[in-house]
C-alpha positions in Angstrom: -29.4 69.2 66.8 -30.7 67.7 63.5 -34.3 68.7 62.8 -35.2 65.0 62.0 -33.7 63.7 65.3 -35.4 66.4 67.3 -38.8 65.7 65.7 -38.5 61.9 66.2 -37.4 62.5 69.8 -40.5 64.6 70.4 -42.6 61.9 68.8 -41.2 59.3 71.2 -41.7 61.6 74.2 -45.3 62.3 73.2 -46.0 58.6 72.6 -44.6 57.7 76.0 -46.5 60.5 77.8 -49.7 59.5 76.0 -49.3 55.8 77.1 -48.7 56.9 80.7 -51.7 59.1 80.6 -53.9 56.4 79.2 -52.8 54.0 81.9 -53.0 56.3 84.9 -55.6 59.0 84.5 -59.4 58.7 85.0 -61.5 58.3 81.9 -62.4 61.9 81.3 -58.8 63.1 81.5 -57.2 60.1 79.8 -59.2 60.5 76.6 -58.2 64.1 76.2 -54.6 63.8 77.4 -53.9 60.6 75.4 -55.6 62.1 72.4 -53.5 65.3 72.5 -50.3 63.3 73.0 -51.3 61.0 70.0 -51.8 64.2 67.9 -48.4 65.3 69.1 -46.9 62.1 67.8 -48.5 62.8 64.4 -47.3 66.4 64.2 -43.8 65.5 65.2 -43.7 62.5 62.8 -45.1 64.6 60.0 -42.5 67.3 60.6 -39.7 64.7 60.5 -41.1 63.3 57.2 -41.4 66.8 55.6 -37.8 67.5 56.6 -36.6 64.3 55.0 -38.6 65.0 51.8 -36.9 68.4 51.7 -33.5 66.7 51.4 -32.3 66.1 55.0 -31.0 62.7 56.1 -30.3 61.3 59.6 -28.9 58.1 61.0 -27.9 56.9 64.4 -26.9 53.9 66.4 -28.2 53.2 69.9 -26.4 50.0 71.0 -27.9 49.9 74.5 -31.6 49.7 73.6 -31.8 46.2 72.2 -29.8 43.2 73.3 -27.0 42.0 71.0 -27.9 44.1 67.9 -28.9 47.4 69.4 -31.1 49.9 67.5 -30.1 51.4 64.2 -32.0 54.4 62.7 -31.5 55.3 59.0 -33.8 57.8 57.3 -34.0 59.2 53.8 -36.7 60.7 51.5 -38.5 57.4 51.0 -38.8 57.0 54.8 -39.9 60.7 55.0 -42.8 60.2 52.5 -44.3 57.4 54.6 -43.5 59.2 57.9 -45.2 62.4 56.6 -48.3 60.5 55.5 -48.5 58.5 58.7 -48.0 61.6 60.8 -50.6 63.7 59.0 -53.2 60.9 59.3 -52.4 60.3 63.0 -52.7 64.0 63.9 -56.1 64.5 62.2 -57.5 61.2 63.4 -56.3 61.8 67.0 -58.4 65.1 67.0 -61.4 63.2 65.6 -60.8 60.3 68.1 -61.1 62.5 71.2 -64.6 63.4 70.3 -65.4 59.8 69.2 -64.1 58.2 72.4 -65.8 60.7 74.6 -69.2 59.2 73.6 -68.1 55.7 74.6 -67.2 56.4 78.2 -64.8 53.9 79.9 -65.5 51.2 77.4 -64.4 50.5 73.8 -62.0 53.1 72.6 -62.3 55.0 75.9 -61.0 52.1 77.9 -57.8 52.2 79.8 -56.2 49.6 77.6 -57.2 51.3 74.3 -56.0 54.7 75.4 -52.7 53.3 76.6 -52.1 51.4 73.4 -53.3 54.1 70.9 -50.3 56.5 71.3 -47.9 53.5 71.0 -49.6 52.4 67.8 -49.3 55.9 66.4 -45.7 56.0 67.4 -45.0 52.6 65.7 -46.6 53.9 62.4 -44.1 56.8 62.4 -41.0 54.9 63.5 -41.2 51.8 61.2 -39.9 53.7 58.2 -37.0 55.0 60.3 -35.6 51.5 61.0 -32.1 50.9 59.7 -31.5 47.3 60.5 -33.4 44.0 60.4 -33.7 43.6 64.2 -34.9 47.2 64.6 -37.4 46.9 61.8 -38.8 43.6 63.1 -39.2 44.9 66.7 -41.1 48.0 65.5 -43.2 45.9 63.0 -44.2 43.6 65.8 -45.0 46.5 68.1 -47.3 47.9 65.4 -49.0 44.5 64.9 -49.6 43.8 68.6 -50.8 47.4 69.3 -53.2 47.3 66.3 -54.5 43.8 67.5 -55.3 45.2 70.9 -57.1 48.1 69.4 -59.1 45.9 67.0 -60.3 44.0 70.1 -61.3 47.2 72.0 -65.1 46.5 71.6 -65.0 42.7 72.1 -67.5 42.9 75.0 -70.1 44.5 72.7 -70.0 42.1 69.7 -68.9 38.5 69.4 -67.8 39.2 65.8 -64.9 41.4 67.2 -63.3 38.3 68.8 -63.5 36.4 65.5 -62.0 39.3 63.6 -59.2 39.5 66.2 -58.3 35.9 65.7 -58.2 36.2 61.9 -56.1 39.3 62.2 -53.7 37.8 64.8 -53.1 34.7 62.7 -52.7 36.4 59.4 -50.4 39.2 60.7 -48.2 36.8 62.6 -47.9 34.4 59.7 -46.6 37.4 57.7 -44.2 38.1 60.5 -42.9 34.5 60.3 -42.3 34.9 56.6 -40.5 38.2 57.2 -38.3 36.6 59.9 -37.3 33.8 57.5 -36.6 36.1 54.6 -34.6 38.6 56.6 -32.7 35.9 58.5 -31.7 34.4 55.1 -30.8 37.8 53.7 -28.7 38.8 56.7 -26.9 35.4 56.7 -26.0 35.7 53.0 -25.0 39.4 53.3 -22.9 38.9 56.4 -24.7 41.6 58.5 -28.1 42.8 59.5 -27.8 46.5 59.0 -29.5 47.8 55.9 -26.1 49.1 54.6 -24.7 45.5 54.9 -27.8 44.1 53.1 -27.3 46.6 50.2 -23.6 45.7 49.9 -24.2 41.9 50.1 -27.2 41.8 47.7 -25.0 42.1 44.6 -23.1 39.0 45.4 -26.1 36.7 46.0 -27.3 34.1 43.6 -30.5 34.8 41.7 -32.2 31.9 43.4 -31.6 33.3 46.9 -32.6 36.8 45.9 -35.8 35.5 44.2 -36.7 33.5 47.3 -36.2 36.5 49.6 -38.3 38.7 47.3 -41.2 36.2 47.1 -41.2 35.7 50.9 -41.1 39.5 51.6 -43.7 40.2 48.9 -46.1 37.7 50.5 -45.6 39.2 54.0 -45.8 42.8 53.0 -48.6 42.1 50.5 -50.6 40.6 53.3 -50.2 43.7 55.4 -51.2 45.8 52.4 -54.4 43.7 52.0 -53.4 42.2 48.6 -55.6 39.4 47.3 -55.6 36.5 48.2 -53.8 37.4 51.5 -56.5 39.9 52.4 -58.8 37.8 54.5 -58.1 39.7 57.7 -58.8 43.1 56.2 -62.6 43.0 55.6 -63.0 41.4 59.1 -60.8 43.6 61.2 -61.5 47.0 59.7 -65.3 46.9 60.2 -65.0 45.6 63.8 -62.3 48.0 65.0 -63.4 51.4 66.4 -63.6 53.9 63.5 -60.5 56.0 64.4 -58.5 52.8 64.6 -60.0 51.6 61.2 -58.9 55.0 59.7 -55.3 54.6 61.1 -55.1 51.0 59.9 -56.5 51.6 56.4 -54.8 55.0 55.8 -51.5 54.5 57.5 -50.7 50.9 58.5 -51.4 49.2 55.1 -49.1 51.8 53.5 -46.2 50.3 55.5 -46.7 47.0 53.5 -46.0 49.1 50.4 -43.0 50.7 52.1 -41.5 47.4 53.0 -42.0 46.0 49.5 -40.4 49.1 47.9 -37.6 49.3 50.4 -36.7 45.6 50.1 -37.3 45.0 46.3 -35.8 48.2 45.0 -33.4 49.5 47.6 -32.0 46.5 49.6 -32.1 43.9 46.8 -31.3 46.4 44.1 -34.1 45.3 41.7 -34.5 42.0 40.0 -35.6 40.1 36.9 -38.8 40.7 35.0 -40.7 37.8 36.6 -40.6 39.5 40.0 -42.4 42.5 38.7 -44.8 40.7 36.4 -46.0 38.7 39.4 -46.4 41.9 41.4 -48.5 43.5 38.5 -50.7 40.4 38.4 -51.1 40.5 42.2 -52.0 44.2 42.0 -54.5 43.7 39.2 -56.2 40.8 41.0 -56.5 42.9 44.2 -57.8 46.0 42.4 -60.6 44.2 40.5 -61.6 41.6 43.1 -61.5 44.1 45.9 -63.8 46.6 44.2 -66.2 43.8 43.1 -66.5 42.7 46.7 -67.0 46.3 47.8 -69.8 46.6 45.2 -71.6 43.6 46.8 -71.1 44.8 50.4 -74.0 46.5 52.3 -71.9 47.0 55.5 -70.5 50.5 55.0 -67.2 49.8 56.8 -66.8 46.5 55.1 -67.3 48.3 51.8 -64.5 50.7 52.6 -62.2 47.9 53.7 -62.5 46.2 50.3 -61.9 49.5 48.7 -58.6 49.6 50.5 -57.7 46.3 48.8 -58.6 47.9 45.5 -56.4 51.0 46.0 -53.4 49.0 47.3 -53.8 46.9 44.2 -53.4 50.0 42.1 -50.2 50.9 44.0 -48.8 47.4 43.5 -49.4 47.7 39.7 -47.4 50.9 39.8 -44.6 49.4 41.8 -44.5 46.3 39.6 -44.5 48.5 36.4 -41.6 50.5 37.9 -39.6 47.3 38.5 -40.4 45.9 35.0 -39.3 49.1 33.3 -36.1 49.2 35.4 -35.4 45.6 34.5 -35.9 46.5 30.8 -33.5 49.4 31.1 -35.9 52.3 30.9 -35.1 54.4 34.0 -37.3 57.4 33.3 -40.4 55.4 32.9 -39.5 53.3 36.0 -39.2 56.5 38.0 -42.5 57.8 36.7 -44.4 54.6 37.6 -43.0 54.5 41.1 -43.7 58.2 41.6 -47.3 57.5 40.5 -47.6 54.6 43.0 -46.2 56.7 45.8 -48.5 59.6 45.0 -51.4 57.2 45.1 -50.3 56.1 48.6 -50.5 59.7 49.7 -53.9 60.3 48.0 -55.4 57.1 49.3 -54.3 57.9 52.9 -56.1 61.2 52.7 -59.5 60.2 51.3 -59.6 56.8 53.0 -59.0 58.3 56.4 -61.8 60.8 55.7 -64.2 58.0 54.5 -63.6 55.9 57.6 -64.0 58.9 59.9 -67.3 59.8 58.1 -68.5 56.2 58.4 -67.6 56.4 62.2 -69.6 59.6 62.4 -72.6 57.7 60.9 -72.1 54.8 63.2 -71.9 57.0 66.3 -75.1 58.8 65.4 -77.1 55.7 64.3 -75.4 52.6 65.7 -76.0 51.1 62.3 -73.5 50.1 59.6 -75.9 48.4 57.2 -76.7 50.6 54.3 -80.1 48.9 53.8 -81.1 50.4 57.2 -79.8 53.9 56.7 -80.9 56.8 54.5 -81.9 60.4 54.9 -78.5 61.4 56.4 -77.9 64.3 54.0 -80.4 66.5 55.8 -79.7 65.1 59.3 -75.9 65.1 59.1 -75.1 67.6 56.3 -71.5 68.2 57.2 -70.7 64.5 57.4 -72.5 63.9 54.1 -70.5 66.7 52.4 -67.2 65.4 53.7 -68.1 61.8 52.7 -68.9 63.1 49.2 -65.6 64.9 48.9 -63.7 61.7 49.9 -65.8 59.6 47.6 -64.7 61.8 44.7 -61.2 60.9 45.5 -62.0 57.2 45.7 -63.6 57.1 42.3 -60.6 59.0 40.7 -62.8 61.7 39.1 -61.9 65.4 39.2 -62.0 67.3 41.5 -61.1 64.3 43.6 -57.5 63.8 44.7 -57.3 60.2 43.5 -57.6 61.4 39.9 -54.1 62.8 39.5 -52.3 59.7 40.8 -54.3 57.3 38.6 -53.7 59.6 35.6 -50.0 59.4 36.3 -50.2 55.7 36.6 -52.0 55.3 33.3 -49.5 57.7 31.6 -46.6 55.5 32.7 -48.3 52.3 31.6 -49.4 53.6 28.2 -46.0 55.1 27.4 -44.5 51.8 28.6 -45.9 50.0 25.6 -42.9 51.2 23.7 -40.6 49.1 25.9 -39.6 45.9 23.9 -40.6 42.5 25.1 -43.5 40.1 24.8 -44.3 40.1 28.5 -44.5 43.9 28.5 -46.8 43.9 25.4 -49.1 41.5 27.1 -49.2 42.6 30.7 -49.4 46.4 30.3 -52.6 46.5 28.3 -54.1 44.1 30.8 -53.0 46.3 33.6 -54.6 49.4 31.9 -57.8 47.4 31.4 -57.9 46.4 35.1 -57.4 50.0 36.2 -60.2 51.2 34.0 -62.5 48.4 35.1 -61.8 49.0 38.8 -62.4 52.7 38.3 -65.8 52.1 36.7 -66.9 49.7 39.4 -65.6 52.1 42.1 -67.9 54.8 40.7 -70.9 52.4 41.1 -69.8 51.5 44.6 -69.7 55.1 45.9 -72.9 56.1 44.1 -74.5 53.2 46.0 -73.0 54.3 49.3 -74.0 58.0 48.8 -77.4 57.4 47.2 -78.6 54.7 49.6 -76.9 55.8 52.8 -77.2 59.6 52.6 -79.7 60.7 49.9 -82.5 58.1 50.1 -85.4 58.1 52.6 -84.6 56.9 56.2 -85.3 53.1 56.5 -85.2 53.0 60.3 -85.8 55.0 63.4 -82.0 55.2 64.1 -81.4 56.9 60.8 -84.4 59.2 61.2 -83.2 60.3 64.6 -79.6 60.9 63.6 -77.8 64.0 64.7 -74.6 65.7 63.5 -71.3 64.7 65.1 -69.7 66.9 67.9 -67.3 69.7 66.9 -64.0 67.8 67.6 -65.0 65.0 65.2 -65.9 67.5 62.5 -62.7 69.3 63.1 -60.6 66.1 62.6 -62.6 65.4 59.4 -62.1 69.0 58.3 -58.3 68.6 58.5 -58.5 65.5 56.4 -60.8 67.2 53.9 -58.3 70.1 53.6 -55.6 67.6 52.8 -57.8 66.0 50.1 -58.6 69.4 48.6 -54.9 70.4 48.6 -53.7 67.2 47.0 -56.5 67.5 44.3 -55.8 71.1 43.4 -52.1 71.6 43.9 -50.4 68.2 43.7 -47.3 69.8 42.1 -46.2 70.9 45.5 -45.2 67.2 46.1 -43.2 67.0 42.8 -39.6 67.5 44.2 -40.4 65.3 47.3 -41.6 62.5 45.1 -38.5 62.7 43.0 -36.3 62.4 46.1 -38.3 59.5 47.4 -37.9 57.7 44.0 -34.2 58.3 44.1 -33.9 57.0 47.6 -35.7 53.8 46.5 -32.8 53.1 44.2 -34.1 54.3 40.8 -31.9 56.9 39.1 -33.7 60.1 39.5 -34.4 62.2 36.4 -37.0 64.5 37.9 -39.8 62.3 36.6 -42.4 64.6 38.2 -42.0 68.3 38.7 -44.3 71.3 39.2 -44.7 74.5 40.9 -48.0 73.8 42.6 -50.6 74.6 40.0 -49.3 72.3 37.3 -47.8 68.8 37.3 -45.3 68.2 34.5 -43.8 64.9 33.4 -40.3 65.6 32.2 -39.7 62.4 30.2 -43.1 61.8 28.7 -44.0 65.3 27.5 -47.3 65.6 29.3 -48.6 68.0 31.9 -51.9 68.6 33.8 -53.2 71.4 35.9 -55.9 70.1 38.2 -56.9 73.6 39.3 -57.8 74.5 35.7 -59.7 71.2 35.3 -61.8 72.0 38.3 -62.4 75.5 37.1 -63.6 74.3 33.7 -65.9 71.7 35.3 -67.3 74.3 37.6 -68.0 76.7 34.7 -69.6 73.9 32.7 -71.9 73.0 35.5 -72.9 76.6 36.1 -73.6 77.0 32.4 -75.7 73.8 32.3 -77.7 75.0 35.3 -78.2 78.5 33.8 -79.2 77.7 30.2 -82.6 76.2 31.0 -83.5 79.3 33.1 -82.4 81.6 30.3 -84.1 79.8 27.5 -87.6 79.4 28.9 -89.9 81.7 30.7 -90.3 81.1 34.4 -93.8 79.9 35.1 -95.6 80.4 38.4 -96.4 77.1 40.0 -99.6 76.5 42.0 -98.6 75.5 45.5 -101.7 73.4 46.0 -101.3 71.4 42.8 -100.4 67.7 43.2 -98.4 65.5 40.8 -100.4 62.6 39.3 -99.1 59.5 41.0 -101.2 56.8 39.2 -103.1 56.3 42.4 -100.1 54.8 44.2 -99.8 57.5 46.9 -96.7 59.1 48.2 -93.5 57.0 47.8 -92.1 55.3 50.9 -88.7 54.0 51.8 -89.7 50.5 50.8 -90.1 51.7 47.2 -86.5 53.0 47.0 -83.4 51.0 46.0 -81.5 49.3 48.7 -77.8 48.7 48.6 -78.5 45.0 47.8 -80.9 45.7 44.9 -78.6 48.5 43.6 -75.7 45.9 43.3 -77.8 43.1 41.8 -77.3 44.0 38.1 -73.6 44.2 38.6 -73.7 40.9 40.4 -75.4 39.3 37.4 -72.6 40.6 35.1 -69.9 39.1 37.3 -71.9 36.0 38.4 -69.2 33.5 37.5 -66.6 35.4 39.4 -68.6 36.2 42.5 -70.5 32.8 42.7 -73.5 34.0 44.8 -75.3 31.5 47.0 -79.1 31.4 47.5 -81.5 29.1 49.2 -85.3 28.9 49.2 -86.9 27.1 52.2 -90.6 26.4 51.9 -92.6 25.3 55.0 -96.0 23.7 54.2 -98.9 23.5 56.6 -99.6 20.3 58.5 -103.0 19.8 56.9 -101.9 19.9 53.3 -98.7 19.9 51.3 -100.4 22.1 48.8 -100.7 25.0 51.3 -97.6 27.0 52.2 -97.2 28.4 55.7 -93.9 30.2 55.2 -91.3 30.8 52.5 -87.8 31.8 53.5 -85.4 33.1 50.9 -81.7 33.6 51.6 -79.2 35.2 49.3 -75.6 36.0 50.0 -72.4 36.8 48.1 -69.5 35.3 50.1 -65.9 36.1 49.5 -65.1 33.4 47.0 -61.4 33.2 47.8 -62.1 32.9 51.5 -64.8 30.4 50.8 -62.7 28.2 48.4 -59.2 28.6 49.9 -59.4 29.4 53.6 -62.4 27.4 54.7 -61.1 24.1 53.3 -57.7 24.8 54.8 -59.3 25.6 58.2 -61.3 22.4 58.0 -58.2 20.4 57.2 -56.4 21.9 60.2 -59.4 21.1 62.4 -59.3 17.4 61.3 -55.5 17.2 61.9 -56.0 18.7 65.3 -58.7 16.2 66.2 -56.5 13.3 65.0 -53.5 14.7 66.9 -55.5 14.5 70.1 -55.1 10.8 70.0 -51.4 11.2 70.6 -52.1 12.9 74.0 -53.3 9.9 75.9 -52.3 11.2 79.3 -49.5 8.6 79.8 -46.2 9.9 81.1 -44.4 6.9 79.6 -45.8 7.7 76.2 -44.6 11.3 76.5 -41.1 10.1 77.5 -41.1 7.8 74.5 -41.9 10.8 72.2 -39.0 12.7 73.6 -36.6 9.8 73.4 -37.4 9.0 69.7 -37.3 12.7 68.8 -33.9 13.1 70.3 -32.6 10.0 68.5 -34.0 11.3 65.2 -32.3 14.7 65.7 -29.0 13.1 66.5 -29.2 10.9 63.4 -29.9 14.0 61.3 -27.0 15.9 62.8 -24.7 12.9 62.3 -25.6 12.5 58.6 -25.5 16.2 58.0 -22.1 16.6 59.7 
């Protein structure tokens, strides 16, 4: 039996067993059993992905599973990359989730519904990249959407905001599904078949207009799933309100499948396209990167901050994918392969550090029941392991060595900088802008995670919940430890992924020239004449830090300090938590710089005494930085729909005769349209 088929069969069996355990066992046993089965789904899916990255392939047809079309499975190295990433994240988060859910009892993530759905959600994350036909892909995509929606709503009894987030997520994800349905129906009709093989064969004979329409529709649908701005409105609402293990799975695995769908459709099935496709994708990615990290900088909710960071990182991936398409359209295959390899490597790196960040945030939330950074602080001494793991993941998020995000952003910049030699005005204008956006987003990301670490972990406690925090249980720490190991491995020896990335790029439809190669310690770019050894970079940084710490001790005599001496404090007394920066005050200078983009709102309400208008009883100051796109685009649209709905209520007068008249005139109009069209 093929290793890939055996692994996927084991994943399906583990997912089914986990769902049955979640539905039928009592709370104590269902959390453990469903969690172990979910971890089994991840291990099996990861094994299948690794086998595919190693060069194996597998396809199958199961005609009896779905009416009419049946089920088609088709896997290659591109499928394997996303399956391996999803499987690794699922396995680690499942271990973490057992400890997390045990503290919630029969409610929230420990409920029967959540524990039944969780293995199915994990299974859908692994199986979506294995789809080989339109119907199979759409069924698995919808299973993923419905399962994730139910998990987002797991804590709806505890907070009303969960229900609001669920509505936003349901509407946005199913609008995306409608766009996918339209695009793939048009694609299949033009190609004369709905299997991916038929779509590839039929794409070459399609008109540029039809291909462009299919790409735009699928880019909008998959971009929404990836959290790309301006289709990101669901992401900063659903991620914070979902249980933290679910947030980790959504942000580190589910959003990646939006990138998978875009790469599979744009490069593989459609076979590439003109430059305007990819220029639009680069613009979308740049907007997502800069706007997402700006909103993260303004956020004081820790999980909301991480959600906007996901938009930023998916924007970087979209820049890489757009650059790859642009280079391919210009005839430069090696640079196209390098840019796509950089984008795919950033998908892997983002999955590792973002899953760890959300798990660490869940650890903080479980210990304190607080997400607001302005009410946290002092967690470094009370939760030292969580603080250390959050710091490791934050290094990856800011793309600084020894963080694992550094190497993929370096690869992306290498491809963009060397791409300036490609002829064309659009390339000469767009690529420098893309480099500037990446640099700007990286700089703001550093400020964002300095804020999160400094205010949330290193400052003094600002509330009793933070002061009473205790470290998480061993299973949660074990799950985070697995993710931290992945972050460290990707940071130090990324060359181990070199051949797998090359196979994934080749499977996407770009002629492979071994754009990235390496033996583990060094990553070498074959067509750009550049190489980097992250392990040596880390060693050099460690030596420099040790030298900087030792020089002052060697150059001056060590003086004895009197233990009873007090530092002069200008009569102010010992500093308190109220004297330290909050997350809001830390971000205020950055807000002033980008004031025109963020458009902050503030209001001062002065209440005077009854006796005299010259005497003030109370002053109330309100300041907030709303999501400007949501405020200017979605809120007016929702208001318009509400007015249309109110006006439409007049049509429903309760008269049966009126309703019969509606039906009669609609039938007549339909017959007239058919008669004219025929």
